[in-house]
C-alpha positions as CSV (number, residue, x, y, z in Angstrom):
1,M,1.4,-5.7,12.9
2,V,3.3,-3.3,10.6
3,T,1.0,-0.5,9.3
4,N,1.4,1.9,6.4
5,E,2.0,4.6,9.0
6,D,4.9,2.6,10.4
7,I,6.3,2.2,6.9
8,E,5.9,5.9,6.0
9,K,7.4,7.1,9.3
10,T,10.5,4.9,8.8
11,L,10.7,6.0,5.1
12,Q,10.8,9.6,6.2
13,T,13.5,8.8,8.8
14,V,15.8,6.9,6.4
15,S,15.3,9.5,3.6
16,R,17.0,12.1,5.9
17,I,20.1,10.0,6.3
18,P,22.8,11.8,4.2
19,A,23.9,8.8,2.1
20,V,20.2,8.0,1.3
21,S,19.2,11.6,0.6
22,E,22.2,12.3,-1.7
23,A,21.7,9.1,-3.6
24,L,18.0,9.8,-4.1
25,S,18.8,13.3,-5.5
26,T,21.4,11.9,-7.8
27,V,19.3,9.1,-9.4
28,E,16.3,11.4,-9.7
29,K,18.4,14.0,-11.6
30,K,20.7,11.7,-13.6
31,L,18.8,8.5,-14.6
32,P,18.1,8.7,-18.3
33,D,14.5,9.6,-19.3
34,F,14.3,6.6,-21.7
35,L,14.4,4.2,-18.7
36,R,10.7,3.4,-18.5
37,Y,11.1,0.7,-15.8
38,H,14.4,1.4,-14.1
39,S,13.3,4.9,-13.3
40,F,13.4,7.0,-10.1
41,S,9.9,5.7,-9.4
42,H,11.3,2.1,-9.3
43,T,14.0,3.2,-6.8
44,L,11.3,4.7,-4.5
45,E,9.3,1.5,-4.8
46,V,12.3,-0.7,-3.9
47,L,13.0,1.6,-1.0
48,R,9.5,1.4,0.3
49,D,9.2,-2.4,-0.1
50,V,12.6,-3.1,1.5
51,I,11.5,-1.0,4.5
52,E,8.2,-2.9,4.7
53,F,9.9,-6.3,4.6
54,A,12.5,-5.3,7.2
55,L,9.9,-3.9,9.6
56,I,7.7,-7.0,9.3
57,D,10.7,-9.3,10.1
58,Q,11.8,-6.9,12.9
59,L,15.3,-6.1,11.6
60,P,17.3,-3.6,13.7
61,M,17.4,0.0,12.5
62,R,21.1,-0.2,11.5
63,S,20.2,-3.0,9.1
64,I,17.3,-1.0,7.7
65,E,19.7,1.9,7.1
66,L,22.1,-0.3,5.2
67,L,19.2,-1.7,3.2
68,A,18.0,1.8,2.4
69,V,21.4,2.8,1.1
70,A,21.5,-0.3,-1.1
71,A,18.0,0.3,-2.3
72,V,18.6,3.9,-3.4
73,T,22.0,3.1,-5.1
74,H,21.2,-0.3,-6.6
75,D,20.3,1.2,-10.0
76,A,22.8,4.0,-10.0
77,G,24.8,2.1,-12.6
78,F,22.0,2.8,-15.1
79,I,23.2,6.4,-15.2
80,Q,26.2,5.1,-17.2
81,R,24.9,2.0,-19.1
82,R,21.9,-0.2,-19.3
83,T,23.6,-3.6,-19.0
84,D,26.1,-5.1,-16.6
85,N,25.6,-2.0,-14.4
86,E,25.6,-3.7,-11.0
87,A,29.3,-3.2,-10.4
88,I,29.0,0.5,-11.3
89,G,26.2,0.9,-8.8
90,A,28.2,-1.0,-6.1
91,K,31.2,1.3,-6.7
92,Y,29.0,4.4,-6.5
93,A,27.6,3.2,-3.1
94,R,31.1,2.5,-1.8
95,D,32.4,6.0,-2.8
96,L,29.3,7.6,-1.4
97,M,29.5,5.8,2.0
98,M,33.2,6.5,2.3
99,R,32.7,10.2,1.5
100,V,29.7,10.7,3.8
101,G,31.4,8.7,6.6
102,G,30.0,6.8,9.6
103,Y,30.2,3.4,8.0
104,S,32.6,0.6,8.7
105,D,34.5,-1.3,6.0
106,D,32.3,-4.3,6.6
107,E,29.1,-2.3,6.2
108,I,30.3,-0.8,3.0
109,T,31.3,-4.2,1.6
110,L,27.9,-5.5,2.7
111,V,26.1,-2.8,0.7
112,E,28.3,-3.5,-2.3
113,R,27.5,-7.2,-2.1
114,M,23.8,-6.5,-1.9
115,I,23.9,-4.4,-5.1
116,L,25.9,-7.0,-6.9
117,D,23.4,-9.7,-5.9
118,T,20.6,-7.9,-7.8
119,A,22.1,-9.2,-11.1
120,L,20.2,-12.0,-12.8
121,V,22.4,-15.1,-13.1
122,H,21.7,-18.6,-14.6
123,S,20.9,-21.1,-11.9
124,D,19.4,-24.6,-12.5
125,G,18.6,-23.6,-16.0
126,E,16.7,-20.4,-15.0
127,L,17.6,-16.8,-14.6
128,R,17.3,-15.6,-11.1
129,Q,19.0,-13.5,-8.4
130,K,21.3,-15.2,-6.0
131,P,21.8,-13.7,-2.5
132,H,25.1,-14.0,-0.8
133,T,24.1,-12.3,2.5
134,E,21.0,-12.3,4.7
135,L,20.3,-8.7,4.0
136,S,20.6,-9.3,0.2
137,K,17.5,-11.4,0.5
138,Y,15.5,-8.3,1.5
139,L,16.9,-6.1,-1.3
140,L,16.2,-8.9,-3.9
141,D,12.6,-9.4,-2.7
142,A,12.1,-5.6,-2.8
143,D,13.7,-5.4,-6.3
144,L,11.2,-7.9,-7.6
145,G,8.4,-6.8,-5.2
146,N,6.0,-6.0,-8.1
147,F,5.8,-9.8,-8.8
148,G,3.4,-9.8,-5.8
149,R,1.8,-6.4,-6.2
150,E,-1.3,-5.1,-8.0
151,D,0.8,-3.2,-10.5
152,F,2.6,-6.2,-11.8
153,F,1.3,-6.0,-15.4
154,E,1.8,-2.2,-15.5
155,K,5.4,-2.6,-14.4
156,S,6.0,-5.5,-16.9
157,E,4.8,-3.3,-19.7
158,L,7.2,-0.5,-18.7
159,Q,10.0,-3.0,-18.7
160,R,9.0,-4.4,-22.1
161,E,9.0,-0.8,-23.5
162,E,12.4,-0.1,-22.0
163,L,13.8,-3.3,-23.6
164,G,12.0,-2.7,-26.9
165,E,10.8,-6.3,-27.1
166,D,7.7,-7.6,-28.8
167,A,4.8,-8.4,-26.4
168,V,4.3,-12.1,-26.9
169,P,7.9,-13.3,-26.5
170,F,8.4,-10.9,-23.6
171,R,5.4,-12.3,-21.8
172,V,6.8,-15.9,-22.3
173,Q,10.2,-14.8,-20.8
174,T,8.4,-13.1,-17.9
175,L,6.4,-16.2,-17.3
176,H,9.5,-18.3,-17.0
177,L,11.1,-15.8,-14.6
178,L,7.9,-15.5,-12.5
179,A,7.4,-19.3,-12.3
180,A,11.0,-19.9,-11.2
181,H,11.0,-17.0,-8.7
182,E,10.8,-17.7,-4.9
183,W,10.6,-15.2,-2.2
184,L,13.7,-15.2,0.1
185,T,12.3,-13.5,3.2
186,N,9.5,-14.5,5.5
187,A,8.0,-11.0,5.1
188,A,7.7,-11.3,1.4
189,K,6.4,-14.9,1.5
190,T,3.6,-13.9,3.9
191,T,2.6,-10.6,2.2
192,R,3.2,-11.2,-1.6
193,Q,2.9,-14.9,-2.4
194,E,-0.9,-14.9,-2.9
195,K,-0.9,-12.0,-5.3
196,K,2.1,-13.4,-7.1
197,D,0.2,-16.7,-7.7
198,D,-2.7,-14.6,-9.0
199,N,-0.4,-12.6,-11.3
200,L,1.2,-15.9,-12.6
201,A,-2.2,-17.4,-13.4
202,K,-3.4,-14.2,-15.2
203,L,-0.1,-14.2,-17.2
204,R,-0.5,-17.8,-18.3
205,A,-4.1,-17.1,-19.4
206,L,-2.9,-14.0,-21.3
207,I,-0.2,-16.1,-23.1
208,E,-2.7,-18.9,-23.9
209,R,-5.1,-16.3,-25.4
210,D,-2.4,-14.9,-27.7
211,Q,-1.3,-18.3,-29.0
């Protein structure tokens, strides 16, 4: 069983890795203040969630390191622009990993692919993220980890404020996204599905109340 102590210990370890520590410092200093949802706090949440999922599914430490690098760089593109920023984040990760050193070309390409996979794409009439690698599944589950957390509605409101959208249509859009969403890893399925179902039911009730 993975404990909070296990997660925190691994979090401290990966945070000392040069590529991770440098990226954390960069996004903390350079992400625009108007980003209510895609903030430094979100980066830290994704990092923690991806470590939790990786530990539960017993991934090797090297995989956890690559996931950590992807987690702390996946929103770096927001430093330059708010939309279509995944390619910018992927390039930032590549440049960082090459400069820091110690990573193979395949590992750098894998991290790039994970970041690119965080983009929402149309699939079967719905917007969703599509993984192209096994490790991408962990980053994508962590990126949307709040779907199955207690702070789902708090995070949704921050995203609405960031987008500047009206509450009712935003909730309907979120409902479609949440209803179409499926966890990609065993870890997320076993730890987040029950709360996600609860959040979905509460969101439906909220929308029905406002109609």
